[in-house]
C-alpha positions as CSV (number, residue, x, y, z in Angstrom):
1,X,158.7,106.1,82.6
2,X,161.8,106.6,80.4
3,X,160.5,103.9,78.0
4,X,157.1,105.5,77.9
5,X,158.7,108.8,76.9
6,X,160.6,107.2,74.0
7,X,158.3,107.8,71.0
8,X,154.6,108.9,70.9
9,X,153.9,106.4,68.1
10,X,155.9,103.3,69.1
11,X,156.4,103.4,72.8
12,X,154.2,100.4,73.4
13,X,155.4,98.3,70.4
14,X,158.2,95.8,70.4
15,X,160.9,96.9,67.9
16,X,161.7,93.3,67.0
17,X,158.3,91.7,66.2
18,X,156.5,95.0,65.7
19,X,153.6,93.8,67.9
20,X,152.3,95.4,71.1
21,X,154.0,94.6,74.3
22,X,151.9,92.3,76.5
23,X,151.2,91.6,80.2
24,X,152.8,93.6,82.9
25,X,155.2,95.4,80.5
26,X,152.3,96.7,78.5
27,X,150.3,97.7,81.6
28,X,153.3,99.5,83.2
29,X,154.1,101.4,80.0
30,X,150.5,102.4,79.5
31,X,150.2,103.7,83.1
32,X,153.4,105.6,82.8
33,X,152.4,107.2,79.5
34,X,149.0,108.2,80.9
35,X,150.7,109.9,83.9
36,X,152.7,112.0,81.4
37,X,149.9,112.8,79.0
38,X,146.9,113.3,81.3
39,X,148.1,116.8,82.2
40,X,147.6,118.0,78.6
41,X,144.5,119.6,77.2
42,X,141.4,117.4,76.8
43,X,141.7,118.1,73.0
44,X,145.3,116.9,72.8
45,X,145.8,113.9,70.5
46,X,148.5,112.3,72.6
47,X,146.3,112.6,75.7
48,X,143.6,110.7,73.8
49,X,146.1,108.1,72.6
50,X,147.4,107.5,76.1
51,X,143.9,107.2,77.5
52,X,143.0,104.7,74.9
53,X,146.1,102.6,75.4
54,X,145.6,102.5,79.1
55,X,142.0,101.5,78.8
56,X,143.0,98.6,76.5
57,X,145.8,97.5,78.8
58,X,143.4,97.6,81.8
59,X,140.9,95.5,79.9
60,X,143.3,93.0,78.4
61,X,145.9,92.6,81.1
62,X,143.8,92.9,84.2
63,X,140.2,92.3,83.0
64,X,139.4,95.7,84.7
65,X,136.4,96.7,82.7
66,X,135.2,99.2,85.2
67,X,138.5,101.0,85.1
68,X,138.6,101.0,81.3
69,X,135.0,102.2,80.7
70,X,135.3,105.9,81.6
71,X,138.6,106.1,79.6
72,X,137.0,104.7,76.5
73,X,133.9,106.9,76.9
74,X,136.1,110.0,77.2
75,X,138.2,109.0,74.1
76,X,135.1,108.5,72.0
77,X,133.3,111.7,73.2
78,X,136.4,113.9,72.5
79,X,137.2,112.1,69.2
80,X,133.7,112.9,67.9
81,X,134.0,116.5,68.8
82,X,137.6,117.0,67.6
83,X,137.9,114.7,64.6
84,X,134.4,113.9,63.5
85,X,132.3,110.7,63.4
86,X,134.0,109.2,60.3
87,X,137.6,109.8,61.4
88,X,139.7,106.7,61.7
89,X,140.5,107.2,65.4
90,X,136.9,107.9,66.2
91,X,135.8,104.7,64.6
92,X,138.5,102.7,66.5
93,X,137.3,104.3,69.7
94,X,133.7,103.5,68.8
95,X,134.6,99.8,68.2
96,X,136.6,99.6,71.4
97,X,133.8,101.0,73.5
98,X,131.3,98.7,71.9
99,X,133.5,95.7,72.6
100,X,133.8,96.7,76.2
101,X,130.0,97.1,76.6
102,X,129.6,93.6,75.1
103,X,132.0,92.1,77.7
104,X,130.1,93.9,80.5
105,X,126.8,92.5,79.2
106,X,125.5,95.9,77.9
107,X,124.4,94.4,74.6
108,X,121.8,97.1,73.8
109,X,124.6,99.7,74.0
110,X,127.1,97.6,72.1
111,X,125.2,96.7,68.9
112,X,124.5,100.3,67.5
113,X,128.1,101.2,68.1
114,X,129.4,98.1,66.3
115,X,127.1,98.7,63.4
116,X,127.9,102.4,63.0
117,X,131.7,101.7,63.3
118,X,131.7,98.8,60.8
119,X,129.6,100.7,58.2
120,X,131.9,103.8,58.4
121,X,135.1,101.7,58.4
122,X,134.1,99.8,55.3
123,X,133.4,103.1,53.6
124,X,136.5,105.0,54.7
125,X,139.4,102.6,55.1
126,X,138.2,99.4,53.3
127,X,136.6,96.1,54.2
128,X,139.9,94.3,54.8
129,X,141.7,96.9,56.9
130,X,142.9,95.6,60.3
131,X,140.6,98.0,62.2
132,X,137.6,97.0,60.1
133,X,138.4,93.3,60.7
134,X,138.6,94.0,64.4
135,X,135.1,95.5,64.4
136,X,133.8,92.7,62.2
137,X,135.3,90.1,64.7
138,X,133.7,92.0,67.6
139,X,130.3,92.2,65.9
140,X,130.5,88.4,65.4
141,X,131.1,87.9,69.1
142,X,128.2,90.2,69.9
143,X,125.9,88.0,67.9
144,X,127.4,84.9,69.6
145,X,126.6,86.3,73.1
146,X,123.0,87.0,72.0
147,X,122.7,83.5,70.5
148,X,122.3,84.7,66.9
149,X,124.6,82.0,65.7
150,X,123.5,82.0,62.1
151,X,124.5,85.7,61.9
152,X,127.7,85.3,63.9
153,X,129.3,82.4,62.0
154,X,129.8,84.0,58.6
155,X,131.1,87.2,60.2
156,X,133.6,85.2,62.3
157,X,134.7,83.1,59.4
158,X,135.2,86.2,57.2
159,X,137.2,88.0,59.9
160,X,139.5,85.0,60.3
161,X,139.9,84.6,56.5
162,X,141.1,88.1,55.9
163,X,143.2,88.3,59.1
164,X,145.1,85.3,57.9
165,X,145.5,86.9,54.5
166,X,146.5,90.4,55.6
167,X,148.2,89.9,59.0
168,X,149.6,86.4,58.8
169,X,148.9,83.2,60.7
170,X,151.0,84.1,63.7
171,X,149.6,87.5,64.4
172,X,147.8,88.0,67.8
173,X,144.6,89.2,66.0
174,X,144.5,86.1,63.8
175,X,144.9,83.9,66.8
176,X,142.1,85.8,68.5
177,X,139.8,85.1,65.5
178,X,140.7,81.4,65.6
179,X,139.9,81.3,69.4
180,X,136.6,83.2,68.9
181,X,135.5,80.9,66.1
182,X,136.3,77.9,68.4
183,X,134.1,79.5,71.1
184,X,131.3,80.0,68.6
185,X,131.5,76.3,67.6
186,X,131.4,75.4,71.3
187,X,128.1,77.3,71.8
188,X,126.7,76.1,68.5
189,X,127.4,72.5,69.6
190,X,125.3,73.1,72.7
191,X,122.5,74.8,70.7
192,X,122.7,77.9,73.0
193,X,125.1,80.1,74.8
194,X,126.6,77.9,77.5
195,X,129.5,79.2,79.6
196,X,132.3,76.9,80.7
197,X,131.2,77.3,84.3
198,X,127.6,76.1,83.5
199,X,128.6,73.4,80.9
200,X,128.2,70.5,83.4
201,X,124.6,71.6,84.2
202,X,123.6,71.8,80.6
203,X,120.6,69.5,80.1
204,X,120.2,69.7,76.4
205,X,121.8,67.6,73.7
206,X,125.3,68.5,72.4
207,X,126.5,67.9,68.9
208,X,129.7,65.8,68.6
209,X,130.8,67.2,65.2
210,X,130.4,70.7,66.4
211,X,132.5,70.0,69.5
212,X,135.2,68.4,67.4
213,X,135.4,71.6,65.4
214,X,135.6,73.6,68.6
215,X,138.3,71.4,70.0
216,X,140.5,71.7,66.9
217,X,140.1,75.5,66.7
218,X,140.7,76.2,70.4
219,X,143.7,73.9,70.3
220,X,145.2,75.7,67.3
221,X,144.7,79.1,69.0
222,X,146.3,77.8,72.2
223,X,149.3,76.5,70.3
224,X,149.7,79.8,68.5
225,X,149.3,81.9,71.6
226,X,151.9,79.9,73.5
227,X,154.3,80.4,70.6
228,X,153.6,84.1,70.1
229,X,152.6,85.4,73.5
230,X,154.1,83.0,75.9
231,X,152.7,80.6,78.5
232,X,152.1,83.3,81.2
233,X,150.1,85.7,79.0
234,X,146.4,86.2,80.1
235,X,145.2,85.3,76.6
236,X,147.3,82.1,76.6
237,X,145.8,81.2,79.9
238,X,142.3,81.9,78.5
239,X,143.1,79.5,75.7
240,X,144.3,76.8,78.1
241,X,141.0,77.0,79.9
242,X,138.9,77.0,76.8
243,X,140.8,74.2,75.1
244,X,140.7,72.0,78.2
245,X,136.9,72.4,78.5
246,X,136.4,71.6,74.8
247,X,138.6,68.5,75.0
248,X,136.9,67.3,78.2
249,X,133.4,67.8,76.7
250,X,134.4,66.0,73.5
251,X,135.8,63.1,75.5
252,X,132.6,62.9,77.5
253,X,130.4,63.0,74.4
254,X,132.4,60.3,72.7
255,X,132.2,58.1,75.8
256,X,128.4,58.5,75.9
257,X,128.1,57.7,72.2
258,X,130.3,54.6,72.6
259,X,128.2,53.4,75.5
260,X,125.1,54.0,73.4
261,X,126.6,52.2,70.4
262,X,127.4,49.2,72.5
263,X,123.9,49.2,74.0
264,X,122.4,49.4,70.6
265,X,124.6,46.6,69.3
266,X,123.6,44.4,72.3
267,X,119.9,45.2,71.7
268,X,120.2,44.3,68.1
269,X,122.0,41.0,69.0
270,X,119.3,40.2,71.6
271,X,116.5,41.1,69.1
272,X,118.1,38.9,66.4
273,X,118.5,36.0,68.8
274,X,114.9,36.4,69.9
275,X,113.7,36.5,66.3
276,X,115.8,33.4,65.5
277,X,114.4,31.5,68.5
278,X,110.8,32.4,67.6
279,X,111.3,31.3,64.0
280,X,112.8,28.0,65.3
281,X,109.8,27.4,67.5
282,X,107.4,28.1,64.7
283,X,109.3,25.7,62.5
284,X,109.0,23.0,65.1
285,X,105.3,23.6,65.5
286,X,104.8,23.2,61.7
287,X,106.8,20.0,61.7
288,X,104.6,18.6,64.5
289,X,101.5,19.7,62.7
290,X,102.6,18.1,59.5
291,X,103.5,14.8,61.3
292,X,100.1,14.7,63.0
293,X,98.2,15.1,59.7
294,X,100.1,12.2,58.2
295,X,99.2,9.8,61.1
296,X,95.5,10.7,60.8
297,X,95.5,10.0,57.1
298,X,97.1,6.6,57.7
299,X,94.5,5.7,60.3
300,X,91.7,6.6,57.9
301,X,93.2,4.4,55.2
302,X,93.4,1.4,57.6
303,X,89.8,1.8,58.5
304,X,88.7,1.9,55.0
305,X,90.7,-1.3,54.3
């Protein structure tokens, strides 16, 4: 509680690395800050900030979407009334609520919020601002979940490109983009949205090159999250699971392809041997036929003599 009272702007940020606290520390601080701020007026900016931070912590640290939803909805509703539709904080709230709807499967509610937020953010704070890139990344994931891969891919690649440029390679948001692009490659390799749980039951073909790209990206994200967030962070554990599934699937595909290659090579060898045998038999038949013709001619010559 004392830590949560420290500073209204930096109470949830590490003073050393300047990134948000993670895991139980983040969740504990967010709950403590909300308990302090929730008694304030519904129009109070700090109350909105605390509600938003708690909603994010519940979502990221616990996966508690139901707990986060009413908080995000309140924050957006109040922000629209108090700050206006194009205010920076309103647009962040809009993007956060859209991302939550997406995770909960409410795609029809997520898309218009994403599109409204992205258009306004590009106009007001710029196309490469961190908040704009967050919305861009989330919109790419929305199209992934609805299997619009051709729309999702350039959005995800653009988000990663500018996050690397503006935030650096080791920033948590950059690592998120790498992870998400790896997930996109996983689904594109299957040709449809296939969860890790249902991957073994997938009956369609799977592209090896696409799975190789997925494996590399998910492995890169895992390595970065271990380094930046630590082994026990929920996002690191998410990467461990994703990377394991991609590596296992790639190993399986390569084994199937190797088996097919050996079978094809054996078939070619058998076919070549069969063709050679047939050719040899035909040659023998021709020799016998030529020999028979010579004997007949000799017999005719003897008779004439």
